[in-house]
PDB file of N, CA, C and O in Angstrom:
ATOM      1  N   MET A   1      41.096   9.901 -10.845  1.00  0.00           N
ATOM      2  CA  MET A   1      39.755   9.853 -10.102  1.00  0.00           C
ATOM      3  C   MET A   1      38.795   9.037 -11.072  1.00  0.00           C
ATOM      4  O   MET A   1      39.028   9.118 -12.278  1.00  0.00           O
ATOM      5  N   GLU A   2      37.752   8.269 -10.641  1.00  0.00           N
ATOM      6  CA  GLU A   2      36.777   7.460 -11.151  1.00  0.00           C
ATOM      7  C   GLU A   2      36.049   8.388 -12.299  1.00  0.00           C
ATOM      8  O   GLU A   2      35.572   9.500 -12.079  1.00  0.00           O
ATOM      9  N   GLY A   3      36.059   7.768 -13.461  1.00  0.00           N
ATOM     10  CA  GLY A   3      35.256   8.369 -14.612  1.00  0.00           C
ATOM     11  C   GLY A   3      36.105   9.483 -15.246  1.00  0.00           C
ATOM     12  O   GLY A   3      35.613   9.999 -16.249  1.00  0.00           O
ATOM     13  N   SER A   4      37.262   9.927 -14.841  1.00  0.00           N
ATOM     14  CA  SER A   4      37.964  10.994 -15.460  1.00  0.00           C
ATOM     15  C   SER A   4      38.594  10.498 -16.572  1.00  0.00           C
ATOM     16  O   SER A   4      38.895   9.306 -16.639  1.00  0.00           O
ATOM     17  N   LYS A   5      38.875  11.435 -17.631  1.00  0.00           N
ATOM     18  CA  LYS A   5      39.525  11.030 -18.831  1.00  0.00           C
ATOM     19  C   LYS A   5      41.037  11.257 -18.810  1.00  0.00           C
ATOM     20  O   LYS A   5      41.662  10.956 -19.827  1.00  0.00           O
ATOM     21  N   SER A   6      41.684  11.754 -17.765  1.00  0.00           N
ATOM     22  CA  SER A   6      42.932  11.948 -17.555  1.00  0.00           C
ATOM     23  C   SER A   6      43.512  10.790 -16.747  1.00  0.00           C
ATOM     24  O   SER A   6      42.925  10.105 -15.910  1.00  0.00           O
ATOM     25  N   THR A   7      44.909  10.695 -17.199  1.00  0.00           N
ATOM     26  CA  THR A   7      45.636   9.443 -16.413  1.00  0.00           C
ATOM     27  C   THR A   7      45.959   9.887 -14.941  1.00  0.00           C
ATOM     28  O   THR A   7      45.920  11.056 -14.558  1.00  0.00           O
ATOM     29  N   ARG A   8      46.274   8.827 -14.188  1.00  0.00           N
ATOM     30  CA  ARG A   8      46.659   9.077 -12.823  1.00  0.00           C
ATOM     31  C   ARG A   8      47.896   9.904 -12.768  1.00  0.00           C
ATOM     32  O   ARG A   8      48.077  10.713 -11.858  1.00  0.00           O
ATOM     33  N   LEU A   9      48.804   9.698 -13.792  1.00  0.00           N
ATOM     34  CA  LEU A   9      50.139  10.555 -13.748  1.00  0.00           C
ATOM     35  C   LEU A   9      49.779  11.837 -14.016  1.00  0.00           C
ATOM     36  O   LEU A   9      50.273  12.735 -13.334  1.00  0.00           O
ATOM     37  N   GLU A  10      48.867  12.130 -15.043  1.00  0.00           N
ATOM     38  CA  GLU A  10      48.314  13.572 -15.007  1.00  0.00           C
ATOM     39  C   GLU A  10      47.729  14.301 -14.000  1.00  0.00           C
ATOM     40  O   GLU A  10      47.925  15.496 -13.776  1.00  0.00           O
ATOM     41  N   GLN A  11      46.904  13.449 -13.315  1.00  0.00           N
ATOM     42  CA  GLN A  11      46.335  13.904 -12.138  1.00  0.00           C
ATOM     43  C   GLN A  11      47.314  14.164 -11.191  1.00  0.00           C
ATOM     44  O   GLN A  11      47.243  15.242 -10.601  1.00  0.00           O
ATOM     45  N   TRP A  12      48.280  13.340 -10.905  1.00  0.00           N
ATOM     46  CA  TRP A  12      49.380  13.685  -9.769  1.00  0.00           C
ATOM     47  C   TRP A  12      50.071  14.895 -10.201  1.00  0.00           C
ATOM     48  O   TRP A  12      50.180  15.787  -9.359  1.00  0.00           O
ATOM     49  N   LYS A  13      50.542  15.077 -11.328  1.00  0.00           N
ATOM     50  CA  LYS A  13      51.252  16.237 -11.856  1.00  0.00           C
ATOM     51  C   LYS A  13      50.386  17.456 -11.611  1.00  0.00           C
ATOM     52  O   LYS A  13      50.904  18.492 -11.194  1.00  0.00           O
ATOM     53  N   ALA A  14      49.047  17.368 -11.861  1.00  0.00           N
ATOM     54  CA  ALA A  14      48.231  18.577 -11.624  1.00  0.00           C
ATOM     55  C   ALA A  14      47.974  18.902 -10.085  1.00  0.00           C
ATOM     56  O   ALA A  14      47.701  20.028  -9.672  1.00  0.00           O
ATOM     57  N   MET A  15      48.096  17.787  -9.310  1.00  0.00           N
ATOM     58  CA  MET A  15      48.204  18.022  -7.820  1.00  0.00           C
ATOM     59  C   MET A  15      49.321  18.723  -7.416  1.00  0.00           C
ATOM     60  O   MET A  15      49.274  19.649  -6.607  1.00  0.00           O
ATOM     61  N   GLU A  16      50.529  18.235  -8.055  1.00  0.00           N
ATOM     62  CA  GLU A  16      51.811  18.951  -7.543  1.00  0.00           C
ATOM     63  C   GLU A  16      51.689  20.259  -7.934  1.00  0.00           C
ATOM     64  O   GLU A  16      52.084  21.084  -7.110  1.00  0.00           O
ATOM     65  N   GLN A  17      51.167  20.747  -9.158  1.00  0.00           N
ATOM     66  CA  GLN A  17      51.144  21.979  -9.670  1.00  0.00           C
ATOM     67  C   GLN A  17      50.326  22.826  -8.687  1.00  0.00           C
ATOM     68  O   GLN A  17      50.785  23.831  -8.145  1.00  0.00           O
ATOM     69  N   GLN A  18      49.234  22.413  -8.516  1.00  0.00           N
ATOM     70  CA  GLN A  18      48.236  23.231  -7.475  1.00  0.00           C
ATOM     71  C   GLN A  18      48.762  23.427  -6.193  1.00  0.00           C
ATOM     72  O   GLN A  18      48.770  24.550  -5.690  1.00  0.00           O
ATOM     73  N   THR A  19      49.252  22.328  -5.551  1.00  0.00           N
ATOM     74  CA  THR A  19      49.627  22.402  -4.246  1.00  0.00           C
ATOM     75  C   THR A  19      51.370  22.760  -3.921  1.00  0.00           C
ATOM     76  O   THR A  19      51.790  23.136  -2.827  1.00  0.00           O
ATOM     77  N   GLY A  20      52.064  22.576  -4.936  1.00  0.00           N
ATOM     78  CA  GLY A  20      53.421  22.863  -4.846  1.00  0.00           C
ATOM     79  C   GLY A  20      54.172  21.715  -4.215  1.00  0.00           C
ATOM     80  O   GLY A  20      55.402  21.732  -4.171  1.00  0.00           O
ATOM     81  N   ARG A  21      53.463  20.726  -3.728  1.00  0.00           N
ATOM     82  CA  ARG A  21      54.094  19.353  -3.192  1.00  0.00           C
ATOM     83  C   ARG A  21      53.850  18.197  -4.126  1.00  0.00           C
ATOM     84  O   ARG A  21      52.843  17.980  -4.800  1.00  0.00           O
ATOM     85  N   LYS A  22      54.912  17.527  -4.043  1.00  0.00           N
ATOM     86  CA  LYS A  22      54.810  16.198  -4.913  1.00  0.00           C
ATOM     87  C   LYS A  22      54.067  15.174  -4.155  1.00  0.00           C
ATOM     88  O   LYS A  22      54.340  14.936  -2.979  1.00  0.00           O
ATOM     89  N   PRO A  23      53.043  14.503  -4.864  1.00  0.00           N
ATOM     90  CA  PRO A  23      52.260  13.504  -4.190  1.00  0.00           C
ATOM     91  C   PRO A  23      53.375  12.267  -3.995  1.00  0.00           C
ATOM     92  O   PRO A  23      54.459  12.190  -4.573  1.00  0.00           O
ATOM     93  N   ALA A  24      52.883  11.429  -3.136  1.00  0.00           N
ATOM     94  CA  ALA A  24      53.798  10.162  -2.801  1.00  0.00           C
ATOM     95  C   ALA A  24      53.994   9.309  -4.077  1.00  0.00           C
ATOM     96  O   ALA A  24      55.127   8.890  -4.314  1.00  0.00           O
ATOM     97  N   PRO A  25      53.001   9.029  -4.893  1.00  0.00           N
ATOM     98  CA  PRO A  25      53.367   8.248  -6.035  1.00  0.00           C
ATOM     99  C   PRO A  25      54.286   8.862  -6.967  1.00  0.00           C
ATOM    100  O   PRO A  25      55.036   8.126  -7.607  1.00  0.00           O
ATOM    101  N   LEU A  26      54.326  10.106  -7.126  1.00  0.00           N
ATOM    102  CA  LEU A  26      55.308  10.846  -7.984  1.00  0.00           C
ATOM    103  C   LEU A  26      56.798  10.573  -7.202  1.00  0.00           C
ATOM    104  O   LEU A  26      57.808  10.250  -7.827  1.00  0.00           O
ATOM    105  N   LYS A  27      56.763  10.736  -5.904  1.00  0.00           N
ATOM    106  CA  LYS A  27      58.035  10.648  -5.189  1.00  0.00           C
ATOM    107  C   LYS A  27      58.725   9.299  -5.262  1.00  0.00           C
ATOM    108  O   LYS A  27      59.939   9.125  -5.158  1.00  0.00           O
ATOM    109  N   ASN A  28      57.750   8.314  -5.466  1.00  0.00           N
ATOM    110  CA  ASN A  28      58.205   6.774  -5.428  1.00  0.00           C
ATOM    111  C   ASN A  28      58.329   6.279  -6.804  1.00  0.00           C
ATOM    112  O   ASN A  28      58.854   5.176  -6.951  1.00  0.00           O
ATOM    113  N   MET A  29      57.903   6.965  -7.894  1.00  0.00           N
ATOM    114  CA  MET A  29      57.933   6.540  -9.128  1.00  0.00           C
ATOM    115  C   MET A  29      59.347   6.162  -9.690  1.00  0.00           C
ATOM    116  O   MET A  29      60.309   6.922  -9.587  1.00  0.00           O
ATOM    117  N   PRO A  30      59.405   4.907 -10.304  1.00  0.00           N
ATOM    118  CA  PRO A  30      60.778   4.478 -10.693  1.00  0.00           C
ATOM    119  C   PRO A  30      61.116   5.411 -12.005  1.00  0.00           C
ATOM    120  O   PRO A  30      60.247   5.936 -12.700  1.00  0.00           O
ATOM    121  N   VAL A  31      62.388   5.512 -12.199  1.00  0.00           N
ATOM    122  CA  VAL A  31      63.081   6.200 -13.212  1.00  0.00           C
ATOM    123  C   VAL A  31      63.346   5.233 -14.242  1.00  0.00           C
ATOM    124  O   VAL A  31      63.852   4.175 -13.866  1.00  0.00           O
ATOM    125  N   LEU A  32      63.096   5.391 -15.510  1.00  0.00           N
ATOM    126  CA  LEU A  32      63.482   4.530 -16.483  1.00  0.00           C
ATOM    127  C   LEU A  32      64.783   5.026 -17.129  1.00  0.00           C
ATOM    128  O   LEU A  32      64.835   6.164 -17.596  1.00  0.00           O
ATOM    129  N   ASP A  33      65.819   4.204 -17.164  1.00  0.00           N
ATOM    130  CA  ASP A  33      67.095   4.663 -17.717  1.00  0.00           C
ATOM    131  C   ASP A  33      66.717   4.943 -19.354  1.00  0.00           C
ATOM    132  O   ASP A  33      65.891   4.296 -19.998  1.00  0.00           O
ATOM    133  N   GLU A  34      67.424   5.919 -19.788  1.00  0.00           N
ATOM    134  CA  GLU A  34      67.177   6.478 -21.160  1.00  0.00           C
ATOM    135  C   GLU A  34      67.512   5.344 -22.205  1.00  0.00           C
ATOM    136  O   GLU A  34      66.843   5.184 -23.226  1.00  0.00           O
ATOM    137  N   TYR A  35      68.598   4.574 -21.868  1.00  0.00           N
ATOM    138  CA  TYR A  35      68.848   3.599 -22.894  1.00  0.00           C
ATOM    139  C   TYR A  35      67.861   2.544 -22.833  1.00  0.00           C
ATOM    140  O   TYR A  35      67.848   1.732 -23.759  1.00  0.00           O
ATOM    141  N   LEU A  36      66.991   2.424 -21.839  1.00  0.00           N
ATOM    142  CA  LEU A  36      65.885   1.156 -22.037  1.00  0.00           C
ATOM    143  C   LEU A  36      64.632   1.908 -22.451  1.00  0.00           C
ATOM    144  O   LEU A  36      63.648   1.181 -22.588  1.00  0.00           O
ATOM    145  N   ALA A  37      64.453   3.171 -22.674  1.00  0.00           N
ATOM    146  CA  ALA A  37      63.232   3.711 -23.096  1.00  0.00           C
ATOM    147  C   ALA A  37      62.825   3.165 -24.457  1.00  0.00           C
ATOM    148  O   ALA A  37      61.645   2.935 -24.724  1.00  0.00           O
ATOM    149  N   ASP A  38      63.821   2.964 -25.311  1.00  0.00           N
ATOM    150  CA  ASP A  38      63.433   2.412 -26.729  1.00  0.00           C
ATOM    151  C   ASP A  38      62.674   1.015 -26.370  1.00  0.00           C
ATOM    152  O   ASP A  38      61.515   0.777 -26.711  1.00  0.00           O
ATOM    153  N   ILE A  39      63.314   0.334 -25.802  1.00  0.00           N
ATOM    154  CA  ILE A  39      62.809  -0.999 -25.525  1.00  0.00           C
ATOM    155  C   ILE A  39      61.442  -1.021 -24.898  1.00  0.00           C
ATOM    156  O   ILE A  39      60.564  -1.795 -25.280  1.00  0.00           O
ATOM    157  N   PHE A  40      61.271  -0.075 -23.842  1.00  0.00           N
ATOM    158  CA  PHE A  40      59.887  -0.084 -23.355  1.00  0.00           C
ATOM    159  C   PHE A  40      58.765   0.436 -24.481  1.00  0.00           C
ATOM    160  O   PHE A  40      57.616   0.015 -24.612  1.00  0.00           O
ATOM    161  N   ASN A  41      59.415   1.436 -25.227  1.00  0.00           N
ATOM    162  CA  ASN A  41      58.435   1.902 -26.387  1.00  0.00           C
ATOM    163  C   ASN A  41      58.002   0.736 -27.413  1.00  0.00           C
ATOM    164  O   ASN A  41      56.914   0.667 -27.984  1.00  0.00           O
ATOM    165  N   ILE A  42      59.065  -0.154 -27.525  1.00  0.00           N
ATOM    166  CA  ILE A  42      58.660  -1.277 -28.395  1.00  0.00           C
ATOM    167  C   ILE A  42      57.801  -2.262 -27.705  1.00  0.00           C
ATOM    168  O   ILE A  42      56.912  -2.872 -28.299  1.00  0.00           O
ATOM    169  N   TYR A  43      58.037  -2.399 -26.591  1.00  0.00           N
ATOM    170  CA  TYR A  43      57.097  -3.346 -25.786  1.00  0.00           C
ATOM    171  C   TYR A  43      55.668  -2.853 -25.816  1.00  0.00           C
ATOM    172  O   TYR A  43      54.722  -3.588 -26.101  1.00  0.00           O
ATOM    173  N   SER A  44      55.557  -1.565 -25.506  1.00  0.00           N
ATOM    174  CA  SER A  44      54.288  -0.935 -25.413  1.00  0.00           C
ATOM    175  C   SER A  44      53.442  -1.180 -26.772  1.00  0.00           C
ATOM    176  O   SER A  44      52.264  -1.537 -26.750  1.00  0.00           O
ATOM    177  N   LYS A  45      54.144  -0.959 -27.898  1.00  0.00           N
ATOM    178  CA  LYS A  45      53.629  -1.078 -29.337  1.00  0.00           C
ATOM    179  C   LYS A  45      53.176  -2.656 -29.307  1.00  0.00           C
ATOM    180  O   LYS A  45      52.016  -2.912 -29.629  1.00  0.00           O
ATOM    181  N   ILE A  46      53.936  -3.568 -28.982  1.00  0.00           N
ATOM    182  CA  ILE A  46      53.655  -4.853 -29.281  1.00  0.00           C
ATOM    183  C   ILE A  46      52.521  -5.153 -28.190  1.00  0.00           C
ATOM    184  O   ILE A  46      51.505  -5.712 -28.603  1.00  0.00           O
ATOM    185  N   ALA A  47      52.591  -4.901 -27.132  1.00  0.00           N
ATOM    186  CA  ALA A  47      51.567  -5.338 -25.956  1.00  0.00           C
ATOM    187  C   ALA A  47      50.200  -4.695 -26.117  1.00  0.00           C
ATOM    188  O   ALA A  47      49.223  -5.113 -25.495  1.00  0.00           O
ATOM    189  N   SER A  48      50.150  -3.719 -26.923  1.00  0.00           N
ATOM    190  CA  SER A  48      48.884  -3.099 -27.103  1.00  0.00           C
ATOM    191  C   SER A  48      47.964  -3.904 -27.996  1.00  0.00           C
ATOM    192  O   SER A  48      48.164  -4.115 -29.192  1.00  0.00           O
ATOM    193  N   GLY A  49      46.809  -4.382 -27.196  1.00  0.00           N
ATOM    194  CA  GLY A  49      45.808  -5.212 -27.822  1.00  0.00           C
ATOM    195  C   GLY A  49      46.058  -6.834 -27.868  1.00  0.00           C
ATOM    196  O   GLY A  49      45.349  -7.609 -28.511  1.00  0.00           O
ATOM    197  N   VAL A  50      47.129  -7.189 -27.116  1.00  0.00           N
ATOM    198  CA  VAL A  50      47.307  -8.608 -26.994  1.00  0.00           C
ATOM    199  C   VAL A  50      47.232  -8.893 -25.499  1.00  0.00           C
ATOM    200  O   VAL A  50      47.578  -8.083 -24.638  1.00  0.00           O
ATOM    201  N   GLU A  51      46.783 -10.032 -25.279  1.00  0.00           N
ATOM    202  CA  GLU A  51      46.600 -10.594 -23.721  1.00  0.00           C
ATOM    203  C   GLU A  51      48.169 -10.839 -23.336  1.00  0.00           C
ATOM    204  O   GLU A  51      48.586 -10.286 -22.318  1.00  0.00           O
ATOM    205  N   TYR A  52      48.957 -11.558 -24.029  1.00  0.00           N
ATOM    206  CA  TYR A  52      50.295 -11.755 -23.763  1.00  0.00           C
ATOM    207  C   TYR A  52      51.069 -11.680 -24.893  1.00  0.00           C
ATOM    208  O   TYR A  52      50.550 -11.903 -25.987  1.00  0.00           O
ATOM    209  N   ILE A  53      52.460 -11.345 -24.779  1.00  0.00           N
ATOM    210  CA  ILE A  53      53.340 -11.316 -25.915  1.00  0.00           C
ATOM    211  C   ILE A  53      54.025 -12.665 -26.255  1.00  0.00           C
ATOM    212  O   ILE A  53      54.596 -13.336 -25.395  1.00  0.00           O
ATOM    213  N   ARG A  54      53.929 -13.042 -27.630  1.00  0.00           N
ATOM    214  CA  ARG A  54      54.580 -14.319 -27.850  1.00  0.00           C
ATOM    215  C   ARG A  54      55.742 -13.956 -28.982  1.00  0.00           C
ATOM    216  O   ARG A  54      55.746 -12.855 -29.531  1.00  0.00           O
ATOM    217  N   LEU A  55      56.644 -14.892 -29.256  1.00  0.00           N
ATOM    218  CA  LEU A  55      57.765 -14.563 -30.003  1.00  0.00           C
ATOM    219  C   LEU A  55      57.193 -14.201 -31.383  1.00  0.00           C
ATOM    220  O   LEU A  55      57.769 -13.295 -31.987  1.00  0.00           O
ATOM    221  N   VAL A  56      56.100 -14.812 -31.978  1.00  0.00           N
ATOM    222  CA  VAL A  56      55.460 -14.433 -33.115  1.00  0.00           C
ATOM    223  C   VAL A  56      55.103 -13.016 -33.366  1.00  0.00           C
ATOM    224  O   VAL A  56      55.221 -12.473 -34.465  1.00  0.00           O
ATOM    225  N   ASP A  57      54.576 -12.341 -32.086  1.00  0.00           N
ATOM    226  CA  ASP A  57      54.361 -10.938 -32.164  1.00  0.00           C
ATOM    227  C   ASP A  57      55.557 -10.067 -32.115  1.00  0.00           C
ATOM    228  O   ASP A  57      55.510  -8.959 -32.650  1.00  0.00           O
ATOM    229  N   ILE A  58      56.552 -10.453 -31.555  1.00  0.00           N
ATOM    230  CA  ILE A  58      57.839  -9.701 -31.756  1.00  0.00           C
ATOM    231  C   ILE A  58      58.382  -9.802 -33.181  1.00  0.00           C
ATOM    232  O   ILE A  58      58.919  -8.866 -33.773  1.00  0.00           O
ATOM    233  N   ASN A  59      58.193 -11.015 -33.668  1.00  0.00           N
ATOM    234  CA  ASN A  59      58.857 -11.086 -34.997  1.00  0.00           C
ATOM    235  C   ASN A  59      57.874 -10.289 -35.922  1.00  0.00           C
ATOM    236  O   ASN A  59      58.343  -9.802 -36.951  1.00  0.00           O
ATOM    237  N   ALA A  60      56.575 -10.125 -35.641  1.00  0.00           N
ATOM    238  CA  ALA A  60      55.685  -9.399 -36.583  1.00  0.00           C
ATOM    239  C   ALA A  60      56.043  -7.932 -36.352  1.00  0.00           C
ATOM    240  O   ALA A  60      55.996  -7.137 -37.290  1.00  0.00           O
ATOM    241  N   TYR A  61      56.440  -7.516 -34.982  1.00  0.00           N
ATOM    242  CA  TYR A  61      56.781  -6.056 -35.051  1.00  0.00           C
ATOM    243  C   TYR A  61      58.144  -5.884 -35.822  1.00  0.00           C
ATOM    244  O   TYR A  61      58.313  -4.914 -36.560  1.00  0.00           O
ATOM    245  N   MET A  62      59.065  -6.797 -35.645  1.00  0.00           N
ATOM    246  CA  MET A  62      60.436  -6.585 -36.332  1.00  0.00           C
ATOM    247  C   MET A  62      60.059  -6.489 -38.013  1.00  0.00           C
ATOM    248  O   MET A  62      60.589  -5.658 -38.750  1.00  0.00           O
ATOM    249  N   ASP A  63      59.183  -7.359 -38.411  1.00  0.00           N
ATOM    250  CA  ASP A  63      58.827  -7.269 -39.965  1.00  0.00           C
ATOM    251  C   ASP A  63      58.068  -5.935 -40.282  1.00  0.00           C
ATOM    252  O   ASP A  63      58.369  -5.286 -41.284  1.00  0.00           O
ATOM    253  N   LEU A  64      57.153  -5.558 -39.484  1.00  0.00           N
ATOM    254  CA  LEU A  64      56.425  -4.393 -39.795  1.00  0.00           C
ATOM    255  C   LEU A  64      57.213  -3.169 -39.784  1.00  0.00           C
ATOM    256  O   LEU A  64      57.085  -2.353 -40.697  1.00  0.00           O
ATOM    257  N   TYR A  65      58.081  -2.965 -38.740  1.00  0.00           N
ATOM    258  CA  TYR A  65      58.918  -1.764 -38.661  1.00  0.00           C
ATOM    259  C   TYR A  65      60.286  -1.986 -39.128  1.00  0.00           C
ATOM    260  O   TYR A  65      61.144  -1.115 -38.988  1.00  0.00           O
ATOM    261  N   ASP A  66      60.519  -3.084 -39.660  1.00  0.00           N
ATOM    262  CA  ASP A  66      61.919  -3.290 -40.179  1.00  0.00           C
ATOM    263  C   ASP A  66      62.960  -2.875 -39.352  1.00  0.00           C
ATOM    264  O   ASP A  66      63.718  -1.947 -39.635  1.00  0.00           O
ATOM    265  N   ASP A  67      63.019  -3.628 -38.206  1.00  0.00           N
ATOM    266  CA  ASP A  67      63.688  -3.386 -36.904  1.00  0.00           C
ATOM    267  C   ASP A  67      64.227  -4.564 -36.392  1.00  0.00           C
ATOM    268  O   ASP A  67      63.472  -5.435 -35.960  1.00  0.00           O
ATOM    269  N   SER A  68      65.561  -4.717 -36.384  1.00  0.00           N
ATOM    270  CA  SER A  68      65.889  -5.980 -35.877  1.00  0.00           C
ATOM    271  C   SER A  68      66.331  -5.724 -34.214  1.00  0.00           C
ATOM    272  O   SER A  68      66.941  -4.725 -33.833  1.00  0.00           O
ATOM    273  N   LEU A  69      65.926  -6.741 -33.410  1.00  0.00           N
ATOM    274  CA  LEU A  69      66.291  -6.713 -32.143  1.00  0.00           C
ATOM    275  C   LEU A  69      67.324  -7.704 -31.663  1.00  0.00           C
ATOM    276  O   LEU A  69      67.331  -8.853 -32.104  1.00  0.00           O
ATOM    277  N   GLU A  70      68.204  -7.280 -30.760  1.00  0.00           N
ATOM    278  CA  GLU A  70      69.270  -8.189 -30.228  1.00  0.00           C
ATOM    279  C   GLU A  70      68.488  -9.128 -29.190  1.00  0.00           C
ATOM    280  O   GLU A  70      67.391  -8.912 -28.676  1.00  0.00           O
ATOM    281  N   HIS A  71      69.344 -10.230 -29.016  1.00  0.00           N
ATOM    282  CA  HIS A  71      68.515 -11.239 -28.122  1.00  0.00           C
ATOM    283  C   HIS A  71      68.249 -10.790 -26.722  1.00  0.00           C
ATOM    284  O   HIS A  71      67.276 -11.259 -26.131  1.00  0.00           O
ATOM    285  N   TRP A  72      69.009  -9.943 -26.158  1.00  0.00           N
ATOM    286  CA  TRP A  72      68.746  -9.331 -24.758  1.00  0.00           C
ATOM    287  C   TRP A  72      67.425  -8.360 -24.788  1.00  0.00           C
ATOM    288  O   TRP A  72      66.656  -8.270 -23.830  1.00  0.00           O
ATOM    289  N   GLN A  73      67.283  -7.714 -25.901  1.00  0.00           N
ATOM    290  CA  GLN A  73      66.081  -7.015 -26.195  1.00  0.00           C
ATOM    291  C   GLN A  73      64.834  -7.773 -26.218  1.00  0.00           C
ATOM    292  O   GLN A  73      63.826  -7.423 -25.604  1.00  0.00           O
ATOM    293  N   VAL A  74      64.913  -8.681 -26.843  1.00  0.00           N
ATOM    294  CA  VAL A  74      63.823  -9.719 -26.946  1.00  0.00           C
ATOM    295  C   VAL A  74      63.356 -10.308 -25.434  1.00  0.00           C
ATOM    296  O   VAL A  74      62.219 -10.304 -24.964  1.00  0.00           O
ATOM    297  N   GLU A  75      64.438 -10.747 -24.903  1.00  0.00           N
ATOM    298  CA  GLU A  75      64.357 -11.207 -23.460  1.00  0.00           C
ATOM    299  C   GLU A  75      63.666 -10.183 -22.486  1.00  0.00           C
ATOM    300  O   GLU A  75      62.750 -10.458 -21.711  1.00  0.00           O
ATOM    301  N   ALA A  76      64.243  -8.995 -22.653  1.00  0.00           N
ATOM    302  CA  ALA A  76      63.641  -7.781 -21.944  1.00  0.00           C
ATOM    303  C   ALA A  76      62.198  -7.515 -22.212  1.00  0.00           C
ATOM    304  O   ALA A  76      61.456  -7.231 -21.272  1.00  0.00           O
ATOM    305  N   ILE A  77      61.736  -7.593 -23.484  1.00  0.00           N
ATOM    306  CA  ILE A  77      60.237  -7.555 -23.841  1.00  0.00           C
ATOM    307  C   ILE A  77      59.420  -8.637 -23.105  1.00  0.00           C
ATOM    308  O   ILE A  77      58.378  -8.447 -22.478  1.00  0.00           O
ATOM    309  N   LEU A  78      60.169  -9.982 -23.315  1.00  0.00           N
ATOM    310  CA  LEU A  78      59.376 -11.061 -22.701  1.00  0.00           C
ATOM    311  C   LEU A  78      59.236 -11.022 -21.323  1.00  0.00           C
ATOM    312  O   LEU A  78      58.215 -11.440 -20.777  1.00  0.00           O
ATOM    313  N   LEU A  79      60.326 -10.479 -20.616  1.00  0.00           N
ATOM    314  CA  LEU A  79      60.240 -10.317 -18.989  1.00  0.00           C
ATOM    315  C   LEU A  79      59.289  -9.281 -18.656  1.00  0.00           C
ATOM    316  O   LEU A  79      58.564  -9.443 -17.674  1.00  0.00           O
ATOM    317  N   LEU A  80      59.216  -8.338 -19.289  1.00  0.00           N
ATOM    318  CA  LEU A  80      58.212  -7.126 -19.062  1.00  0.00           C
ATOM    319  C   LEU A  80      56.977  -7.645 -19.279  1.00  0.00           C
ATOM    320  O   LEU A  80      56.184  -7.360 -18.381  1.00  0.00           O
ATOM    321  N   ASP A  81      56.518  -8.340 -20.201  1.00  0.00           N
ATOM    322  CA  ASP A  81      55.338  -8.835 -20.451  1.00  0.00           C
ATOM    323  C   ASP A  81      54.853 -10.010 -19.242  1.00  0.00           C
ATOM    324  O   ASP A  81      53.702 -10.128 -18.819  1.00  0.00           O
ATOM    325  N   LYS A  82      55.921 -10.748 -18.859  1.00  0.00           N
ATOM    326  CA  LYS A  82      55.812 -11.775 -17.715  1.00  0.00           C
ATOM    327  C   LYS A  82      55.453 -10.990 -16.457  1.00  0.00           C
ATOM    328  O   LYS A  82      54.528 -11.434 -15.778  1.00  0.00           O
ATOM    329  N   ALA A  83      56.049  -9.918 -16.080  1.00  0.00           N
ATOM    330  CA  ALA A  83      55.672  -8.937 -14.963  1.00  0.00           C
ATOM    331  C   ALA A  83      54.277  -8.318 -15.070  1.00  0.00           C
ATOM    332  O   ALA A  83      53.546  -8.106 -14.102  1.00  0.00           O
ATOM    333  N   ARG A  84      53.959  -8.028 -16.447  1.00  0.00           N
ATOM    334  CA  ARG A  84      52.711  -7.419 -16.428  1.00  0.00           C
ATOM    335  C   ARG A  84      51.629  -8.558 -16.259  1.00  0.00           C
ATOM    336  O   ARG A  84      50.588  -8.175 -15.727  1.00  0.00           O
ATOM    337  N   ALA A  85      51.691  -9.900 -16.621  1.00  0.00           N
ATOM    338  CA  ALA A  85      50.872 -10.932 -16.489  1.00  0.00           C
ATOM    339  C   ALA A  85      50.756 -11.217 -14.875  1.00  0.00           C
ATOM    340  O   ALA A  85      49.695 -11.489 -14.313  1.00  0.00           O
ATOM    341  N   LYS A  86      51.906 -11.118 -14.292  1.00  0.00           N
ATOM    342  CA  LYS A  86      51.745 -11.409 -12.896  1.00  0.00           C
ATOM    343  C   LYS A  86      51.092 -10.129 -12.095  1.00  0.00           C
ATOM    344  O   LYS A  86      50.555 -10.264 -10.995  1.00  0.00           O
ATOM    345  N   ALA A  87      51.186  -9.075 -12.670  1.00  0.00           N
ATOM    346  CA  ALA A  87      50.712  -7.928 -11.889  1.00  0.00           C
ATOM    347  C   ALA A  87      49.115  -8.046 -11.973  1.00  0.00           C
ATOM    348  O   ALA A  87      48.365  -7.896 -11.008  1.00  0.00           O
ATOM    349  N   TRP A  88      48.739  -8.325 -13.214  1.00  0.00           N
ATOM    350  CA  TRP A  88      47.304  -8.478 -13.582  1.00  0.00           C
ATOM    351  C   TRP A  88      46.579  -9.609 -12.859  1.00  0.00           C
ATOM    352  O   TRP A  88      45.363  -9.501 -12.704  1.00  0.00           O
ATOM    353  N   GLN A  89      47.192 -10.634 -12.426  1.00  0.00           N
ATOM    354  CA  GLN A  89      46.783 -11.708 -11.760  1.00  0.00           C
ATOM    355  C   GLN A  89      46.368 -11.352 -10.313  1.00  0.00           C
ATOM    356  O   GLN A  89      45.524 -11.999  -9.693  1.00  0.00           O
ATOM    357  N   THR A  90      46.907 -10.464  -9.906  1.00  0.00           N
ATOM    358  CA  THR A  90      46.629 -10.083  -8.232  1.00  0.00           C
ATOM    359  C   THR A  90      45.410  -9.230  -8.180  1.00  0.00           C
ATOM    360  O   THR A  90      44.990  -8.817  -7.099  1.00  0.00           O
TER     361      THR A  90
END
C-alpha cells in the first residue's frame, strides 16, 4: 500500500492470514531452488547501492568476504543484474 512501511510480500501474507485465501501474487510467485539461494543472497549484497554490477564489484565482494566464486556463479550474478536492469527500463 502507498506509504506503508511493510513490503508487498508482507502485505500479501497478512491478507492471506486475514482472509484464509492466498492472493494471486503469492500463488504465482516463483520458487527459488535452495541451492541457488546462496547466489541470490550474494547478488543482493553486491547489488545493494549500485546502479549495475561490474566484475570489480564481484571481486570486491570476494575480497571483503574471503569467498571465492565459481565461474557459473559469477555468470549467474551478472545475468541477474542484467535482468534487473531490463526490468527497471520498462
